[in-house]
C-alpha positions as CSV (number, residue, x, y, z in Angstrom):
1,X,100.9,122.1,-43.4
2,X,103.7,120.4,-42.1
3,X,106.5,119.4,-44.4
4,X,107.2,116.1,-44.8
5,X,110.5,114.6,-46.1
6,X,111.6,111.6,-48.0
7,X,112.0,109.8,-44.7
8,X,109.4,108.2,-43.1
9,X,109.1,107.9,-39.3
10,X,110.0,104.2,-37.9
11,X,107.4,103.2,-35.2
12,X,107.7,99.3,-34.9
13,X,109.1,96.5,-37.1
14,X,105.9,95.8,-38.7
15,X,106.9,98.6,-41.1
16,X,110.1,96.5,-42.0
17,X,107.4,93.7,-43.3
18,X,107.2,94.8,-46.9
19,X,108.1,93.9,-50.4
20,X,110.7,97.3,-50.3
21,X,113.7,96.6,-48.5
22,X,114.6,99.3,-46.0
23,X,117.1,102.0,-46.0
24,X,117.1,103.0,-41.8
25,X,118.6,106.7,-40.9
26,X,119.1,106.8,-37.0
27,X,119.4,110.2,-35.9
28,X,120.3,112.3,-32.8
29,X,118.1,114.8,-31.4
30,X,119.5,117.7,-33.5
31,X,119.0,115.9,-36.8
32,X,115.8,113.8,-35.9
33,X,113.4,116.7,-36.6
34,X,115.1,118.2,-39.4
35,X,115.4,115.0,-41.5
36,X,111.9,114.0,-41.0
37,X,110.5,117.2,-42.2
38,X,112.5,117.3,-45.2
39,X,114.8,120.5,-44.0
40,X,118.2,118.5,-45.3
41,X,119.4,118.2,-48.8
42,X,121.4,115.7,-48.1
43,X,119.3,113.0,-47.0
44,X,116.4,114.0,-49.4
45,X,118.1,113.0,-52.1
46,X,119.6,110.0,-50.5
47,X,116.1,109.4,-49.8
48,X,114.6,109.9,-53.1
49,X,117.7,107.8,-54.7
50,X,116.7,104.6,-52.3
51,X,112.9,104.6,-53.4
52,X,114.0,104.7,-57.2
53,X,116.0,101.6,-56.4
54,X,113.0,99.9,-54.6
55,X,114.1,100.6,-50.9
56,X,111.9,102.3,-48.5
57,X,113.8,104.8,-46.4
58,X,113.1,105.2,-42.8
59,X,113.9,107.2,-39.7
60,X,114.2,106.7,-36.4
61,X,115.1,108.3,-33.5
62,X,118.7,106.9,-32.2
63,X,117.9,107.0,-28.3
64,X,115.0,104.7,-29.1
65,X,115.2,101.2,-28.0
66,X,114.6,99.8,-31.5
67,X,117.5,101.5,-32.6
68,X,119.8,100.0,-30.9
69,X,118.0,96.4,-31.4
70,X,118.4,97.4,-35.5
71,X,121.9,98.5,-35.5
72,X,122.7,94.7,-35.1
73,X,120.3,94.0,-38.1
74,X,121.5,93.1,-41.8
75,X,119.5,95.9,-43.1
76,X,121.3,98.9,-44.8
77,X,121.6,101.8,-42.3
78,X,123.0,105.2,-41.8
79,X,123.7,106.9,-38.4
80,X,124.3,110.8,-38.1
81,X,125.2,111.7,-34.3
82,X,127.5,110.7,-32.0
83,X,127.0,107.1,-31.4
84,X,129.8,105.0,-34.1
85,X,128.3,101.8,-34.1
86,X,130.3,99.2,-36.5
87,X,129.1,97.0,-39.4
88,X,128.7,95.6,-42.9
89,X,126.1,97.9,-43.8
90,X,126.6,100.9,-41.8
91,X,127.3,104.1,-42.6
92,X,128.3,107.3,-40.6
93,X,127.0,110.5,-42.3
94,X,128.0,114.2,-41.0
95,X,129.2,117.6,-42.4
96,X,132.8,117.7,-43.0
97,X,135.9,120.4,-42.3
98,X,134.1,122.5,-45.4
99,X,130.5,123.7,-45.5
100,X,128.6,121.8,-48.6
101,X,130.8,118.5,-48.0
102,X,129.6,115.4,-46.2
103,X,131.2,112.1,-44.9
104,X,129.4,109.1,-46.0
105,X,131.6,106.5,-44.0
106,X,131.9,102.7,-43.0
107,X,133.9,104.1,-39.6
108,X,133.3,107.2,-38.6
109,X,133.6,111.0,-39.4
110,X,136.7,113.1,-38.2
111,X,139.2,111.8,-36.3
112,X,137.4,108.0,-36.5
113,X,136.5,107.8,-40.5
114,X,138.1,105.8,-42.6
115,X,140.8,108.1,-43.8
116,X,142.5,107.7,-41.0
117,X,144.5,104.3,-42.2
118,X,144.1,105.5,-46.3
119,X,147.0,106.6,-47.6
120,X,147.2,109.1,-49.7
121,X,149.1,109.0,-53.0
122,X,149.6,112.1,-55.2
123,X,150.1,110.0,-58.2
124,X,146.9,108.7,-58.3
125,X,144.9,112.1,-58.1
126,X,144.7,113.8,-61.8
127,X,146.4,116.8,-61.3
128,X,144.3,118.9,-63.7
129,X,141.0,117.9,-62.2
130,X,142.9,118.4,-58.6
131,X,144.0,122.6,-60.1
132,X,140.4,123.5,-61.1
133,X,138.7,122.1,-58.3
134,X,141.2,123.7,-55.6
135,X,140.9,126.8,-57.4
136,X,137.1,127.0,-57.5
137,X,137.1,126.3,-53.9
138,X,139.3,128.0,-52.1
139,X,138.3,131.5,-54.2
140,X,134.6,130.5,-53.1
141,X,135.7,130.4,-49.5
142,X,138.1,133.2,-49.0
143,X,135.6,135.4,-51.1
144,X,132.6,134.9,-49.0
145,X,134.3,134.3,-45.9
146,X,132.9,131.1,-45.4
147,X,133.9,129.1,-42.6
148,X,132.0,126.1,-40.4
149,X,131.5,128.8,-37.9
150,X,130.2,132.2,-38.7
151,X,133.3,134.5,-38.6
152,X,134.0,138.4,-38.1
153,X,134.3,140.4,-41.2
154,X,137.9,140.6,-43.3
155,X,139.9,143.3,-42.6
156,X,140.9,145.0,-45.5
157,X,144.9,144.7,-46.0
158,X,145.1,142.0,-43.8
159,X,146.5,141.3,-39.7
160,X,150.0,142.2,-38.8
161,X,152.4,139.2,-39.7
162,X,153.0,136.3,-36.9
163,X,154.6,133.2,-36.7
164,X,151.8,131.4,-36.1
165,X,148.1,131.5,-35.6
166,X,146.5,128.5,-33.1
167,X,143.2,127.6,-33.2
168,X,141.8,126.9,-30.1
169,X,139.4,123.6,-29.7
170,X,136.7,122.5,-27.2
171,X,137.9,118.4,-27.2
172,X,139.8,118.2,-24.0
173,X,136.7,117.0,-22.2
174,X,136.0,114.2,-24.1
175,X,135.6,110.8,-22.0
176,X,138.1,109.4,-24.7
177,X,141.1,111.5,-25.2
178,X,141.9,112.1,-28.7
179,X,144.4,114.8,-28.2
180,X,148.3,114.5,-27.7
181,X,149.0,117.8,-26.2
182,X,146.2,120.2,-24.3
183,X,145.5,124.0,-25.2
184,X,148.0,125.0,-22.5
185,X,151.0,122.7,-24.0
186,X,150.7,123.8,-27.2
187,X,150.8,127.6,-26.8
188,X,153.4,127.9,-24.6
189,X,155.7,125.9,-26.6
190,X,155.0,127.2,-29.9
191,X,155.5,130.8,-27.8
192,X,158.6,129.5,-26.4
193,X,159.6,128.6,-29.9
194,X,159.2,131.3,-31.6
195,X,160.2,135.1,-31.4
196,X,157.6,136.8,-33.2
197,X,153.8,137.1,-32.7
198,X,151.5,133.9,-32.1
199,X,147.6,134.7,-32.6
200,X,145.5,132.4,-30.2
201,X,141.9,132.0,-31.7
202,X,139.5,130.9,-28.8
203,X,136.3,128.4,-29.7
204,X,133.6,130.1,-29.5
205,X,132.0,127.4,-27.5
206,X,134.7,128.0,-24.6
207,X,132.8,129.2,-21.9
208,X,134.0,132.6,-19.7
209,X,135.9,130.6,-17.2
210,X,138.0,128.7,-20.2
211,X,138.3,132.2,-21.7
212,X,139.5,133.7,-18.4
213,X,142.3,130.9,-17.7
214,X,143.1,131.3,-21.7
215,X,143.5,135.0,-21.4
216,X,145.6,134.9,-18.3
217,X,148.1,132.3,-20.0
218,X,148.3,134.7,-22.7
219,X,149.0,137.7,-20.7
220,X,152.0,135.7,-19.1
221,X,153.4,134.9,-22.6
222,X,155.6,138.2,-24.2
223,X,154.3,137.1,-28.0
224,X,150.5,135.6,-27.4
225,X,148.2,137.8,-29.0
226,X,144.4,136.7,-28.3
227,X,142.4,137.3,-31.7
228,X,138.5,136.7,-32.8
229,X,139.6,137.8,-36.2
230,X,138.4,135.8,-39.0
231,X,140.0,132.4,-39.3
232,X,141.2,133.0,-42.9
233,X,142.8,136.7,-42.4
234,X,145.0,134.7,-39.4
235,X,145.8,131.9,-41.6
236,X,147.0,134.3,-44.1
237,X,149.2,136.9,-41.7
238,X,150.3,133.6,-40.1
239,X,153.7,131.4,-41.4
240,X,152.3,128.1,-39.9
241,X,148.9,127.2,-38.5
242,X,148.6,125.3,-35.2
243,X,145.8,123.3,-33.5
244,X,144.9,120.0,-32.4
245,X,142.6,118.7,-35.3
246,X,140.4,122.1,-35.9
247,X,138.6,122.1,-39.4
248,X,140.3,125.5,-39.3
249,X,143.6,123.2,-40.0
250,X,141.7,121.5,-43.0
251,X,140.9,125.6,-44.2
252,X,144.6,126.7,-44.1
253,X,145.3,124.1,-46.7
254,X,143.4,126.0,-49.4
255,X,146.0,128.6,-48.1
256,X,148.9,126.6,-48.5
257,X,150.1,126.9,-45.4
258,X,152.1,124.3,-43.4
259,X,150.0,122.8,-40.7
260,X,151.0,121.2,-37.2
261,X,148.2,118.8,-35.6
262,X,148.5,118.2,-31.8
263,X,145.6,114.8,-31.9
264,X,144.8,112.7,-34.0
265,X,143.0,113.4,-37.1
266,X,141.9,111.9,-40.7
267,X,143.7,114.8,-42.4
268,X,147.0,113.9,-40.7
269,X,148.5,113.2,-44.1
270,X,149.0,117.1,-45.2
271,X,150.1,118.2,-42.1
272,X,153.3,117.8,-39.5
273,X,151.5,115.3,-36.5
274,X,153.4,116.2,-32.7
275,X,153.1,114.1,-30.1
276,X,155.4,115.9,-27.6
277,X,156.0,119.5,-26.9
278,X,159.6,118.9,-27.7
279,X,157.8,118.0,-31.9
280,X,156.1,120.5,-32.0
281,X,158.7,122.6,-31.4
282,X,161.0,120.6,-33.7
283,X,158.2,120.8,-36.5
284,X,157.5,124.6,-36.0
285,X,161.0,125.1,-37.3
286,X,160.9,122.6,-40.2
287,X,157.4,123.4,-41.2
288,X,157.9,125.6,-43.9
289,X,161.0,123.5,-45.6
290,X,159.1,120.3,-45.4
291,X,155.6,120.8,-46.6
292,X,156.8,123.7,-49.3
293,X,156.5,120.8,-51.9
294,X,153.4,119.3,-50.1
295,X,150.8,118.8,-53.2
296,X,148.1,120.5,-51.3
297,X,145.8,121.1,-54.9
298,X,145.8,117.1,-55.2
299,X,145.6,116.6,-51.5
300,X,141.9,119.2,-51.1
301,X,140.8,117.0,-54.1
302,X,141.6,113.9,-53.4
303,X,140.2,114.3,-49.7
304,X,137.1,116.7,-50.3
305,X,136.5,115.8,-54.0
306,X,137.0,112.2,-54.1
307,X,136.1,111.0,-50.4
308,X,133.7,113.2,-49.5
309,X,130.3,114.0,-51.1
310,X,128.7,117.1,-52.2
311,X,124.6,117.2,-52.3
312,X,124.4,120.2,-54.6
313,X,126.2,117.9,-57.4
314,X,124.1,116.4,-59.9
315,X,125.9,113.1,-59.8
316,X,125.4,113.1,-56.0
317,X,122.2,110.5,-55.7
318,X,124.6,107.9,-58.0
319,X,127.9,108.4,-55.8
320,X,125.8,107.9,-52.3
321,X,123.9,104.7,-53.3
322,X,126.9,103.4,-54.8
323,X,128.6,103.8,-51.7
324,X,126.1,102.5,-49.4
325,X,125.8,99.7,-52.2
326,X,129.7,98.9,-51.6
327,X,129.1,95.8,-48.8
328,X,125.7,94.5,-50.9
């Protein structure tokens, strides 16, 4: 028998004619069936919390014409997928940079989240709570080699030291550009700025043609080295971590590494942002000095522990529901 989740499929407007107020979830194809059959803990717990508060959790496919109509309504709504509608009662859900953490954000996720414009002040963050949170999270991630995508086994003793590790992405195809420097510009600028090894890790979604182009570029540079090693090994071996706005950039904060970003990112508070090749070269040389006293523990706690949500925590339903009611 097919499992049934806490969200019921929304087929027509008559389902909204009830004494129970609706909580409408708009899901893209990749998530729709998964949520409908109750396989996503994040939404199962939100659905249960909604029911306990007198709401009716309803699920609609994001490409359904009715979905577009409902987004203009005043109902409380959640969107998961690439659509980024704005509204007083609309929230965006998405897995965050570290496994187990989720966005539930009124503006979007990743470089579109509300955190882009928020200020981070370490004085607002409890130091003891931050240190405990950071230590536990770091130990868990590194001990189990956890990342957003499967990694090669970690190498006993680690990798040879490098001046820079560059993590290539697949974001240059987007219609609305979010990057300041493309992959080739990052690699050539970094390799020209340092004398030591520069690790280059390809993105797993790159096709054969992109990989060949990347390999050809690296072969022209004397200190570039392609690697498919675990991101955690590459981070540990490198003095500086460089990406456009990769999740790996955030993972590097767990190892207290200086991070340079070359695209719009919502964790920019913890990085040196490079808009040009000149800025990248300058930041590579000053990164260690500028970021040596950065409060990594407080930042990771502020970002992940306070801004994101964890379905596995006992207070998750209450925190999620409080956030959804903020605009009530």
